[in-house]
C-alpha positions as CSV (number, residue, x, y, z in Angstrom):
1,M,48.1,142.4,87.7
2,F,48.9,142.1,84.0
3,E,52.2,143.8,84.5
4,M,53.1,141.4,87.2
5,N,52.6,138.3,85.0
6,L,54.6,140.0,82.2
7,E,57.5,140.5,84.6
8,L,57.4,136.9,85.8
9,G,57.3,135.7,82.2
10,S,60.3,137.8,81.3
11,L,62.2,136.6,84.3
12,A,61.5,133.0,83.5
13,E,62.7,133.6,79.9
14,W,65.8,135.4,81.2
15,V,66.7,132.5,83.6
16,S,66.1,130.0,80.8
17,A,68.3,131.9,78.4
18,L,71.0,132.3,81.0
19,S,71.0,128.6,81.9
20,T,71.3,127.7,78.2
21,V,74.3,130.1,77.9
22,V,76.0,128.6,81.0
23,A,75.4,125.0,79.8
24,T,76.9,125.9,76.4
25,L,79.9,127.4,78.0
26,I,80.5,124.4,80.3
27,A,80.2,122.1,77.3
28,A,82.6,124.1,75.3
29,I,85.2,124.1,78.2
30,V,84.9,120.4,78.6
31,A,85.2,119.7,74.9
32,R,88.2,122.0,74.6
33,R,89.9,120.2,77.5
34,G,89.1,116.8,76.1
35,Y,90.4,117.8,72.7
36,K,93.7,119.1,74.2
37,E,94.2,115.9,76.1
38,Y,93.5,113.9,72.9
39,L,96.2,115.9,71.1
40,E,98.9,115.5,73.8
41,P,101.4,112.7,73.0
42,L,101.3,109.6,75.1
43,E,104.0,109.3,77.8
44,Q,106.2,106.3,77.0
45,E,108.8,104.6,79.1
46,N,112.4,105.2,78.3
47,D,113.1,101.6,77.8
48,P,110.0,99.7,76.5
49,E,112.1,96.5,76.2
50,A,112.7,96.5,80.0
51,A,109.0,97.2,80.7
52,T,108.0,94.1,78.7
53,L,110.6,92.0,80.4
54,E,109.3,93.0,83.8
55,A,105.8,91.9,82.9
56,L,106.9,88.4,81.9
57,P,106.9,85.5,84.4
58,P,110.1,84.8,86.2
59,S,111.1,82.1,83.7
60,P,109.6,80.6,80.5
61,E,109.4,77.3,82.3
62,E,107.0,78.6,85.0
63,L,103.5,79.7,84.3
64,L,101.4,81.2,87.1
65,V,97.8,80.4,86.3
66,F,95.9,81.1,89.6
67,K,96.5,83.6,92.3
68,T,94.6,84.6,95.5
69,S,95.7,86.0,98.8
70,K,96.2,82.4,100.1
71,Q,97.0,80.3,97.0
72,K,99.0,80.3,93.8
73,T,99.0,77.5,91.2
74,Y,102.0,77.2,88.9
75,L,102.6,74.9,85.9
76,I,106.3,74.3,85.8
77,A,108.3,72.7,82.9
78,K,111.0,70.4,84.2
79,G,112.9,68.6,81.6
80,D,110.5,66.8,79.3
81,R,107.5,67.0,81.8
82,I,105.1,69.6,83.2
83,E,104.3,69.7,86.9
84,C,101.4,71.4,88.6
85,H,102.2,72.9,92.0
86,L,99.8,74.5,94.4
87,H,101.4,77.0,96.9
88,D,99.1,77.6,99.9
89,T,99.8,79.8,102.9
90,R,97.8,77.6,105.2
91,P,99.6,74.6,106.8
92,N,99.3,71.1,105.3
93,R,97.8,72.3,102.1
94,G,99.2,72.5,98.6
95,G,102.3,71.0,97.1
96,H,102.8,68.9,94.0
97,Q,99.4,68.1,92.4
98,W,100.2,66.2,89.1
99,T,102.7,65.7,86.4
100,L,102.4,65.3,82.6
101,S,105.1,63.2,80.9
102,G,106.6,64.1,77.6
103,N,104.5,61.4,75.9
104,E,101.3,62.8,77.4
105,I,102.2,66.3,76.4
106,S,102.7,65.2,72.8
107,R,99.4,63.4,72.8
108,I,97.6,66.4,74.3
109,L,99.1,68.7,71.6
110,Q,98.2,66.3,68.8
111,L,94.6,65.9,69.9
112,G,94.1,69.4,71.1
113,D,93.1,67.9,74.4
114,Y,93.2,71.1,76.4
115,A,90.7,73.9,76.9
116,V,90.0,77.1,78.7
117,N,86.5,77.9,79.9
118,P,86.0,81.4,81.3
119,G,82.6,80.4,82.9
120,Y,80.4,82.9,84.6
121,R,82.4,83.9,87.6
122,A,83.9,87.3,87.7
123,R,87.4,86.4,89.0
124,T,88.0,82.8,88.0
125,G,87.6,80.4,85.1
126,M,88.6,76.8,84.5
127,F,91.1,75.0,82.3
128,S,91.6,71.4,81.5
129,I,94.7,69.8,80.2
130,G,94.6,66.1,79.3
131,S,93.1,64.1,82.1
132,H,93.4,67.0,84.6
133,K,90.0,68.7,84.4
134,N,88.5,71.8,85.8
135,W,91.5,73.6,87.3
136,L,91.0,77.2,88.3
137,Y,92.7,80.1,86.7
138,S,92.6,83.8,87.5
139,K,91.0,86.1,85.1
140,Q,93.2,88.9,86.5
141,L,96.2,87.1,85.1
142,F,94.4,86.0,81.9
143,P,91.6,88.4,81.1
144,E,90.9,86.6,77.8
145,P,90.7,82.8,77.6
146,E,92.8,82.9,74.4
147,Y,95.7,84.3,76.5
148,L,95.8,81.2,78.7
149,H,95.2,78.8,75.8
150,G,98.2,80.4,74.0
151,A,100.3,80.2,77.1
152,L,99.5,76.5,77.6
153,T,100.3,75.8,74.0
154,D,103.6,77.7,74.3
155,L,104.6,75.9,77.5
156,M,103.8,72.4,76.1
157,T,105.5,73.1,72.8
158,K,108.7,74.4,74.5
159,T,108.7,71.5,76.9
160,I,108.5,69.0,74.0
161,A,111.2,70.9,72.0
162,R,113.6,70.6,74.9
163,A,113.1,66.8,75.2
């Protein structure tokens, strides 16, 4: 009976040692593969300038701020004003929403009367510009609120500069 316990103890030790060796081998293989991938140079596009241009909006005068499967909201610079347009796939919805004149844009820029609030929702936040409060924006388009804030500043500054 004593010999039987000795064999079971040896077997358990052998299995434990074998599993330790196998785990160490697997860790070494994974580490080596990860290290090789780390050392590989990143693949870059042939023309990074073209890639950047493709990512930009269709024109500097048009800023897409909100996008769902049924709606898109654009801020469009036209002359010395900015218009908000809502495009909706459903009938009798959308269209021109509001306009900011050149004087309003100058006042908004001077007072800093625009803000972006990411809120708590996963996909949308809100922005306000002058008297136009709580308009939705897509976090997919602007993952950081500072991105949209900068885009609004840029759009308003360029619009005023053209006037």
